[in-house]
Each structure stands twice: as C-alpha cells, then as structure tokens.
C-alpha positions, 0 to 999 in steps of 0.5 A: 809298839813304839810309835816313830811318827810325831803325828801319832805321838801327839795323840797317843804317847804317854796316855795308857791303852786301856784306861778308867772305866773304859773311857777313850780320853785320859779322865781328870782325877779331880782331887787333892787327897788320894786315900790307902786302903789300909796300913799295909798299903801305905807302908808298902807305898812309903817303902816304894817311895824310899827306894825311888820306884814307881808304884803307879799311884799318888798321895797327895795333889801337890806330889802328883796326880794322875792327869797330870802325870799322863800329860807329862809323859806325853810332854817327855815322849814328845821333846825326846826326854825321859821326863817331864814336870808340869808347872802352873805357868811357863814362868813358874817352869823357868823359875823353878828350874833355876832355883833348883840349879843355883845357889848363893855364889853362883853365876848365870850367862844368859842371852840379852834376847831372852824374854824380859821376865826371865832376864828381870827374874835373873838379874833382879830377883836371883841378885838379892840371893847372891846369884851373879849374872852376865848378859851376852849378845845373842848369836855372839858365841865368843862372848858367850864362852868368854862370860863363862866364869869358874862359878857358873853354873848355868847358860840359859837362853831361848831358841827362838827368842822373843821378840826378834826370833833368833835362833841359838846354835845348839851345837855350838852351845853345847860344846861350849857348855860341856867344855865348861862343865856348865848345865844348859837351859833352853827356852823352846816355847816358839819352836815346839818339839814339832820344829825343834828338839833342844835335848837331841843336841846335848840340851841338858833342860828344855822349858816351854810356856805351855800356854802358848802352842802346846795348848794351843786354844788360849784357854789354860796357863801351863808350864813345862820342863823336860830333861832326864831321869837323873836331872828331874830329881831336883826339879821335882823337889823344888816344886813340892816345895814351892807348891807351883803345881799344875791343876788336873783341869788345866793338864787336861785341856793341855793333854786335849790340846796336844793331840793336834799340835803337828797339825797346827804348828804345821799350819802356822809354819806355812802361814807365817812364812807366806806372810813374812816374804808378803811383808817383805815386799811391801813398801811400808815395812821397814824390816822384817824378822823371821828365820825363814828369810835368806836375810834372817842373821840365823837363817842357815842355822835354822835351816840346819837344825829346825824342821820349820820356822815357826808362826811368829813374824816380827816386823818394823814399819816405816812409821812412828809409835802413833802410826804403827798403832794406827795400823794395828787398829785396822787390823780386822783378823788378829786380836791385840793380845800379849800371848801367841801360839793360839788358833787365833792370831794375836798382834801386839806393837811391843813399845807399848804391850811389853816395854810401855813403862820404858822411856823412848831412849830406854827402849832404843837402848835395847833395841825395841824401836817404836814401829817394831810389831809381833805378829803370832799367826793363828791357823786362820786362812793365809789368803784371808789374813794377807788381805787383811795385812795389806788392807790395814797397811793401805788404810793406816799409811795411804800408800802408793807402791811407786818406784824409785830409780837409783842409778839404773833400772836394775836398781829400781826399789819400792818406796812409800808415797804418802798421800794427804 
C-alpha cells in the first residue's frame, strides 16, 4: 500500500512492516562488522555488489547499516527522492556533496545569504584546491545567471536562508541551471519536507542538517542529502572514502524524531507566524523577517511553493548591541543557543552568536546589524511565548506604546518612548 499523506509517511515510510524479533520499532543494529556464513555467501555478496544489485545485507559499518538504511529510506520518501545518504552532521552532508561534484578548475555559484560555514567552505577551503566561486545577491536571478561561466558545475543556495529567511524561487533556479547544464544543490533545512520539497521542482540535490527539525529534540547530530539513484552513486563513494558516516544510534534517534515531524513543524509554523505578526506591531521592533509577512520580499514566492512558512523569525530591535542583549537576557522561555528546529525555543543575537569575531564594520558590510535576533520557536504554547516576548521588551526598553501623528490622524504610527 502506498501512503500519500505526509502524516502517514513520516510514521511508516522506509521501514519494513515486519521487523526483526517482531519489534514494533526498527532496532538499533549496533555493530561495526557484518559476518558471512561461508565463502559462498561472501562470493554471492561480492557478485551482487559488483553488478550494483541490492541484496539486503551489509559488510562493514562505514558502507552501511540496517538502522541507517531505514532512516535513509524514510528521508528519501519524505523529500520525494529515490535515494538518501545519511551523514554525521549537516556540514558533512554539504561538504561531501560538493566534493563529489567538483574538481580542480571548476566554478561554483552560491547565494550570499547561505550559511556562513558553507560559504567559508566554498570560498576558502575549496579555493585551496583550484575551485573558484562567485557569490550573488539572494533573489537576483539576473545576477545569478550572469555569474555562470563555462566551467560552472554547481549552483548552491538555501531556501529559506539563514538568518534573513529569504525564499529561493525554485522554478527560476531550475530553469537557469538546466539552460546552462549546471547541477543545483539546495539546503532545505529551514523548510523541512513538510513545508517544501525542492526535488519536485527539478532541483538535483536537497540537503538538510538533520540535527535541526528532522531530529527535532536537540539531542543528535546528523545530515542528509537526497537525490536520484543515478546521482547518488558519487555521493556514496565519496562518503565511503571520507568516512563521515552516521552511527546507528543517532540514526535511530533521527528515525524516532521523524515520526512526529509533521506535527511539530505544523505547530512551529503556526507559532512563528503569530509571533511575526506580534513583533511587527511592537514599537520596539524595527523590522521583522518572516516569509509569511506580506512585507517580506519573497512573500509571493513563499506562498506559491511552500505549504508553511517555517519556525524561524528574525527581527531587529530599536536598540544597540547592549540593548539587544538586555532584551534577550529578560526572556524566560527561550534558551540562548546556536541551533534551531527542536521542541525548545532558542534565541540568539546574531552579531554575538555567529559573527562575534567580526568587527562592527565587517558585520555592517555583510548586512548583520547589532540588533538582529534569530528566534527559532519550539512547540511551547504560543500565548506563553508572546507574553514572554512582551514582558522582555517592556523590561529591556521601558517602553510606552504612544502614537505620533504625522500629517493627519490616518498616518498615526507607534513610536518608542524611553522611560528613565
């Protein structure tokens, strides 16, 4: 039976109906080595492997594991792919994918709002091996196409991005890439397969930091790349050489976390959207970045290709570096931490958390203000979270919501008045 709804697939996809020892859950196969019954068994395995046939068994933990395989099968199904490869972290998934696609002399185009470590890997690490890169402004598709060179092999982007939650127009991306015969890689960590499935738009590779929403409980590290069977061969070969595999225990935790993925993400979508609308109206908030807001530059794209807008809200306060810190320190529900996507709400001042070693001038040059905050909502009550945000804003800024008339009453707008 083929299950069509994601709510059913997150529970059952990729797992055998009848499991070893009649267990309900897929067991953790905690072994590094798999043995053979006799020489004939070994030869049959080698022959099957030589011809690319799947014979339902493994030989060594670096090449595969039944717990890992079940998790990969579920992840492939959820992202509408044919195959998935599980890695030890999200960065391992990104770096291994790029290493499998690129050689000395190749060129990469990536959007400038991609994750900082991804950009560093492409522009600094790969540069040591003769790979060049061009960064283009997110959302500028003319610049993206103009950046493509005869030796361009990959276009890499995120959707939504970190921290400004920009949304990539996947149809435009794929049209440009196919016109120039370039492979596309999209990091869809912020979206999850619940909100967006890039492979359905023609993207070649989708990657996730499974540490985030897919695991969902802030208790594991993992990454995954999903693509076609044809493209997966090079990825698997690269992983076997580099050894950045997932251990069966975190794979089991990920498999368990995936079963509640749709429930969690739907709750986080709802909470984040309500939070964004609350923040937009608060006088101490300068700007809110959330694709579910009409004011967001990619709102129409998000509405067209996403079923939910995600659980991350970024916003800037009417404050300096210290004032923003005071606000964060007054929060009682969110934890200060660098991750996202778990059941607990996490908050971080981007200038302090991610760009601490950058000077104020360097941060300003790349568009990171001192008051920029990334809020990754969990599954707590939205009413409790909004009340917490409200009290923290009041305590940090001692604000009164007054209205200042500009021209006529129809143009009245809230302003911040600071009390001593």
